[in-house]
C-alpha positions as CSV (number, residue, x, y, z in Angstrom):
1,M,-23.5,17.0,18.4
2,N,-24.4,13.6,16.0
3,V,-24.2,10.4,16.8
4,K,-21.6,9.3,14.8
5,K,-19.4,12.1,16.8
6,I,-20.4,10.6,19.8
7,L,-19.6,7.1,19.0
8,I,-16.0,8.4,18.0
9,L,-15.9,10.0,21.3
10,L,-17.0,7.5,23.1
11,L,-14.8,5.1,21.6
12,T,-11.7,7.2,22.0
13,A,-12.6,7.6,26.2
14,A,-12.5,3.3,25.9
15,L,-9.5,3.1,24.3
16,I,-7.8,5.5,26.5
17,L,-9.0,3.6,29.5
18,I,-7.4,0.1,28.6
19,L,-4.5,2.0,27.7
20,F,-4.3,3.6,31.3
21,L,-5.6,0.3,32.7
22,T,-2.5,-2.1,30.8
23,K,0.3,-0.2,31.6
24,T,-1.0,0.3,35.1
25,R,-1.3,-3.6,35.6
26,C,2.2,-3.5,34.0
27,R,3.7,-0.8,36.1
28,N,2.8,-2.6,39.1
29,E,3.9,-6.0,38.4
30,A,7.2,-4.6,37.3
31,E,7.1,-3.0,41.5
32,I,6.2,-5.8,42.6
33,G,10.4,-7.6,41.6
34,E,9.3,-9.6,38.4
35,D,11.7,-8.8,36.4
36,L,11.3,-5.4,33.9
37,Q,10.9,-5.1,30.3
38,E,11.6,-2.7,27.5
39,V,7.5,-2.9,26.5
40,P,7.6,-3.4,22.6
41,E,6.0,-0.6,20.4
42,Q,2.8,-0.3,19.4
43,F,1.0,-0.5,16.6
44,V,-3.1,-0.1,15.3
45,Y,-4.0,-3.5,13.9
46,I,-4.6,-3.2,10.3
47,S,-5.2,-6.2,9.4
48,P,-4.0,-10.5,10.1
49,F,-0.3,-9.9,8.4
50,D,0.9,-6.1,10.1
51,S,3.7,-8.1,11.9
52,I,4.4,-9.1,8.0
53,F,4.5,-5.9,6.2
54,R,6.1,-4.1,9.5
55,L,9.4,-7.4,8.5
56,Y,9.2,-6.3,5.0
57,A,8.4,-2.3,4.8
58,D,11.2,-0.1,3.5
59,S,11.4,3.7,3.0
60,I,9.8,3.3,-0.6
61,C,6.5,1.6,1.2
62,D,6.1,2.0,4.7
63,W,3.9,-1.3,6.1
64,K,0.2,0.9,6.2
65,M,1.0,0.8,1.9
66,L,1.6,-2.5,2.5
67,A,-1.1,-3.4,4.2
68,A,-3.8,-1.1,1.6
69,I,-2.2,-2.3,-1.2
70,A,-3.4,-5.8,-0.3
71,Y,-6.8,-4.7,1.1
72,V,-7.8,-3.5,-2.6
73,E,-6.0,-6.3,-4.4
74,S,-7.1,-8.9,-1.8
75,K,-9.4,-7.6,0.8
76,F,-6.6,-9.9,2.7
77,D,-7.7,-12.9,1.4
78,T,-4.4,-15.2,0.7
79,T,-6.7,-17.3,-1.6
80,A,-7.6,-14.7,-3.8
81,R,-7.3,-15.1,-7.7
82,S,-8.5,-11.9,-9.9
83,Y,-9.9,-12.8,-13.2
84,R,-6.6,-12.4,-14.5
85,G,-4.9,-15.4,-12.8
86,A,-3.5,-13.0,-10.1
87,Q,-3.2,-14.8,-7.8
88,G,-3.1,-14.6,-3.5
89,L,-2.1,-11.4,-0.6
90,M,-0.7,-9.4,-3.1
91,Q,-2.4,-9.9,-6.8
92,I,0.9,-11.0,-8.3
93,M,0.8,-12.4,-12.1
94,P,2.3,-15.9,-11.8
95,S,4.8,-14.5,-14.2
96,T,5.8,-11.6,-12.7
97,Y,6.1,-13.2,-9.8
98,R,8.8,-16.0,-11.1
99,H,10.8,-13.5,-12.6
100,L,11.1,-11.7,-9.4
101,L,12.3,-15.0,-7.3
102,S,14.3,-15.1,-10.0
103,K,16.1,-11.8,-9.0
104,M,15.9,-12.5,-5.9
105,G,17.0,-16.3,-5.1
106,E,14.0,-17.6,-3.8
107,S,13.0,-21.3,-5.4
108,D,10.5,-20.6,-8.1
109,T,6.9,-21.3,-6.1
110,L,3.4,-20.4,-6.8
111,A,3.1,-22.3,-3.2
112,Q,0.8,-19.8,-0.9
113,N,3.0,-18.3,1.3
114,V,2.3,-15.3,2.6
115,E,5.8,-13.7,3.8
116,L,6.8,-14.7,0.2
117,D,4.5,-13.1,-1.3
118,V,5.2,-9.6,1.1
119,K,8.6,-9.4,0.0
120,V,8.2,-9.9,-3.3
121,A,5.5,-7.2,-3.7
122,V,7.8,-4.8,-2.0
123,R,11.0,-6.3,-4.2
124,Y,8.1,-5.6,-6.7
125,L,7.6,-1.8,-5.3
126,N,11.4,-0.9,-5.0
127,E,11.4,-1.9,-8.9
128,L,9.1,0.2,-9.7
129,S,10.4,2.9,-7.9
130,N,13.6,2.5,-9.8
131,L,12.1,2.8,-12.4
132,F,10.2,5.9,-11.5
133,S,13.5,7.3,-10.1
134,F,13.3,10.6,-12.2
135,I,10.4,11.9,-11.0
136,N,9.3,13.6,-7.3
137,E,8.8,10.8,-4.4
138,K,5.3,12.5,-3.8
139,E,4.1,12.1,-7.2
140,R,6.2,8.4,-8.1
141,I,3.8,6.7,-5.7
142,N,1.2,7.2,-8.2
143,Y,3.4,6.1,-11.2
144,M,4.4,3.0,-9.0
145,L,0.6,1.3,-8.1
146,G,-0.3,2.5,-11.8
147,S,2.3,0.2,-13.5
148,Y,1.4,-1.8,-10.0
149,N,-2.4,-2.4,-11.5
150,G,-2.3,-1.8,-15.4
151,G,1.7,-2.2,-16.2
152,S,4.5,-0.2,-16.7
153,N,4.3,-0.4,-20.9
154,H,1.4,1.4,-20.8
155,I,2.3,3.9,-18.0
156,F,4.9,4.6,-20.0
157,D,3.0,4.6,-24.0
158,A,0.3,7.5,-22.0
159,M,3.7,10.2,-21.2
160,R,4.9,9.6,-24.6
161,I,2.0,11.1,-25.9
162,A,2.0,13.1,-22.8
163,R,5.1,14.5,-24.1
164,K,4.9,15.1,-27.8
165,N,1.4,17.2,-27.0
166,G,3.6,19.3,-24.4
167,V,1.6,17.8,-21.5
168,N,3.3,17.5,-17.9
169,R,4.3,13.6,-17.9
170,Y,5.8,14.3,-14.1
171,N,2.2,14.6,-12.8
172,W,-0.1,12.8,-12.7
173,S,-3.8,14.7,-12.8
174,S,-1.8,15.8,-16.1
175,L,-0.9,12.3,-17.1
176,T,-4.3,11.0,-15.6
177,P,-6.3,12.4,-19.3
178,V,-3.6,11.2,-21.5
179,L,-4.1,7.5,-20.0
180,V,-7.8,7.5,-20.8
181,S,-7.7,8.5,-24.0
182,L,-5.6,5.7,-25.0
183,K,-8.4,3.7,-25.1
184,D,-9.0,5.5,-28.3
185,P,-7.8,4.3,-31.8
186,E,-6.6,7.5,-33.0
187,V,-4.4,7.5,-29.9
188,Y,-3.1,3.9,-29.5
189,T,-2.3,3.4,-33.1
190,D,0.3,6.5,-33.0
191,S,4.0,6.3,-33.4
192,V,4.9,6.8,-30.0
193,C,2.4,4.7,-28.7
194,Q,4.0,1.1,-28.7
195,Y,1.9,-1.7,-26.6
196,G,-1.4,-0.3,-28.3
197,M,-4.2,0.4,-27.0
198,F,-5.5,0.9,-22.8
199,D,-8.5,1.1,-21.0
200,A,-7.2,2.9,-18.0
201,T,-10.6,3.0,-15.9
202,E,-9.4,0.6,-13.8
203,T,-6.2,1.4,-13.1
204,L,-6.8,4.6,-12.1
205,Q,-9.1,3.8,-9.6
206,Y,-6.9,1.3,-8.3
207,V,-4.9,4.1,-7.5
208,N,-7.0,6.5,-5.7
209,R,-8.5,3.5,-3.7
210,V,-5.2,2.8,-2.4
211,K,-4.6,6.1,-1.2
212,R,-7.5,6.9,0.2
213,K,-7.8,3.4,2.2
214,Y,-3.7,4.0,2.3
215,K,-4.6,7.9,4.4
216,E,-7.3,5.5,6.5
217,Y,-4.9,3.6,7.7
218,S,-2.6,6.3,8.7
219,D,-5.4,8.5,10.3
220,L,-5.1,5.1,12.2
221,D,-2.4,4.8,13.5
222,L,-2.2,8.7,13.9
223,L,-5.4,8.5,16.4
224,F,-3.8,6.0,18.3
225,R,-0.6,7.1,19.2
226,A,-2.2,10.0,19.8
227,I,-4.3,8.4,22.4
228,E,-1.8,5.9,23.9
229,K,0.5,9.5,24.7
230,V,-2.3,10.0,26.5
231,A,-2.9,7.5,28.5
232,E,0.8,7.9,29.2
233,N,0.3,10.8,30.5
234,N,-1.3,10.5,33.0
235,I,-0.3,7.6,34.4
């Protein structure tokens, strides 16, 4: 057994022990007559903003996906600013931010506000989901993430070129080579390409990074819940 597996087993055992002791203490306190309150649902810790992600998560993006986007966008740095001008935890461009604020009936402000940042990001992701509603849910997240990073106009350009060339535009893997080709003059000067040259390198890497981080967070959450269940069954 290698060192990594031993460390994972030790960490798992330590978490089980901590959960066991915590729950035992809670039970004993209840038994001596203190008011018994419902224990709140427990979640794996990912970032200082988990409670905000959970508050605004919905059926389009669960809280771990929001956390994954925030990590890849800003590494949870609320003061981050990209070379393009995107800013804050969720790195939304100021023009997009103001446009969404207006649609949401919120005050026009760019002041740092983590909760509003996440709220706007969720609204944006919902709009992107509606934009690609004709694509099945499993594939749609790729188009949403690609648009979040690179803009939906270039994604639709690639889809128009794919359609013209008989490529499946509803499958991200099939569309990827077409997106890559948008930096070639013979492609972006095609009459069906409306928004010009696009280097999709960053966008394609972004989609993969967010999905990997989301899987990592989902796996951590599953492990946490499994450990919690084992601890409960042994009390």
